[in-house]
N, C-alpha and C positions, 0 to 999 in steps of 0.2 A: 655174269658180265666178265669180259676178258680183262686181264691185267696187262698193263704196259710195264715191261721189264727193261731197265737200262743196264747194259753191260759195258763196262769201261775198263781199260788198262790205265792205271794211274801210278804216279810216283808216290813215294812215301809222303812227300810234302804237297800232294794234291794236284799235280800238273798232268795233263794228258799228252803234252808235247813240249819240247824245249823251246827256247826263244826263236829258233829257226824252223819251227814246225817239224822237227825231226823226232823220230820215235826209236832211235837206235839204242836207247837205254833199256827198252823193254826186254824182259827175260824171255827168250825164245827156246830155252832148253826144254826138250820134250819131257813131259811129266804126265803120268797116267791120270792123276787127280785133276790136273788142268784140262786135259782132253775130255775127261768125264763131265766136268762142270760145263764146259763149252758145248758139248754134245747134248747134255740134258736141256740146256737153255734153248737150243735150236729145235730139239725134238718136241718141246712143249709149246713151240711158237708156230703160228700159221702165217705170220706176216713179219717182215723186216722193215723197220723205218729208219731213214737216214736223211741227212741233208745232202745237198748237191755236191759240195766240195768233197765230202767223204766218198760219195758214190762214184766219183770220177776215178778213184784209185781202187776202191773196194770191189766193185762189180767186175771190172776187167781182170783184177788179180785172181779172184776165185774162178772166173770163167776160164782163164788160161790153165789153171791147175786141172780142170776137168778134161783137158785134152790129153792128159797123160795118166792112164789108169794105174801105172806103176808108182806114181807119186804117193808118198806116205800120207799126204793130206787129201788124197782123192775123194774118199768117202765123205769127209766133212765138207769139202768143196762142192760136191754134188748137192748136199743139203742146202748149202748157201745159194747155189744157183737155182735149184728147184723151188725154193721157198719164195712165194710172191713178195716183191719189194715195192715200197712206196717211197719215192724220193720227194721231199718237200723242198720247193724252190719257187722263188718269185721271179727268176730270170730265165728259166727254161720251160718250154711249153710241153714238150713230148720227150719220149725216150726211145732210143734205138736198142737199148739193152733188153735182153730176153727176160720175160717174166717181171717187168718193171713198169710201174706207172708213175707219172709225175703229178703232184698235187700242189696247187698254189693257193688253196683256200685258207681261211682263218684257222690257225693251228689248233686252238682249243676246241672249236666247233668240229673240225675234221677228226681230231683224235677221239673226242667223245663219241662221235658217230661210229668210228671203228671199234671202240670198246663195247658198243651195244650189239654188234653183230654176233652171229654164231661162230663157233669154231675155237681153235686154239688161241693161246695168248699172243701178245705182240711183243717183239723184241726190238729194242733201239740200240743201234751201234754208234750213233753220233752223226756228225761232227760236233765240234765244240759249241758253236753258236746254236745249232739245232737242239742239242741235248740241254744246254743251258736254258733255252726257252721253255722246254718241257718241264724242267725242274722249277723254274721261276713260276710257271703257271699251275703247279701242283698236279701235273699229269702223270707222274711216275708212281706206280704202285709198288714196285720192288727195285732196289738198287743192288746190282751184282758187280762189286768193285774188286778187280784183281789188282791188289796193291803190290807193286814191284819193289824189290830191294834196291831202290835208287833214290837219291836226293838230287833235285835239279837246281834248287835255289831260286829259279825264276823260270817262267815258261808260260804255256797256255793253260789258264785255269778253267775249270768246268763250272765253278760255282759263282763266277764273277757277277752274273746278272741277278742273283738272289738278293732280294731287298729286305726280307724279314726272315728271322731264324726259323728253321724247319727242324723240328724234333723228329728223330728216327728211332725205331725199335730194332735192336739186333735180332736177326733170325738165325744167323750162322756165322761163325768165324772158323775158318779152316786153313791151317798152314799146309802148303804144298811142298813137295820135296825140292822143287827148283828155287825155293826162296820166296815165291809169291804167296801172299795171304789173301784168300777169298773172304771178303766181308759182304754179307748179305743183309740188307736192311729193308724195312717198310716204313712208311710214314706212321708216326705214333698216333 
């Protein structure tokens, strides 16, 4: 069975964006460890899942980078563009984006169908409501949290929809040179 892996950039105090939905506090300093972690995740994944709001910026961003083979992010961007994507949305019917389908079905039913199929694991990049729904419904098999050296005090939380405590088991804690700490968990 495929695993659903959630990858998030988060502040030390657990926010994924500030109160204005900005993410300029994220550490973008190049780091071989970070690149290795992000590349391993996409290389072990055969499908990318995300919500509509994230998709509107995410897909065009990586597509634009693939137009410049000299860009240092080019090879990673190619992987992002070439990996099939499923955007979950109740408001959009279809997609003009390359290699992208829209799914408006019941989240738990559709994710469980995807997990039963053959192939590589599934990676989730978000957005916040989409990822929160997956967490709430117990659909995440691994959490890959890139904890940034930033405290926001307030912002967009990812765990707000969780109604009952969820115990996790630490699989890896890895400090990176750029100050980010990778925390990898699975449900206990």
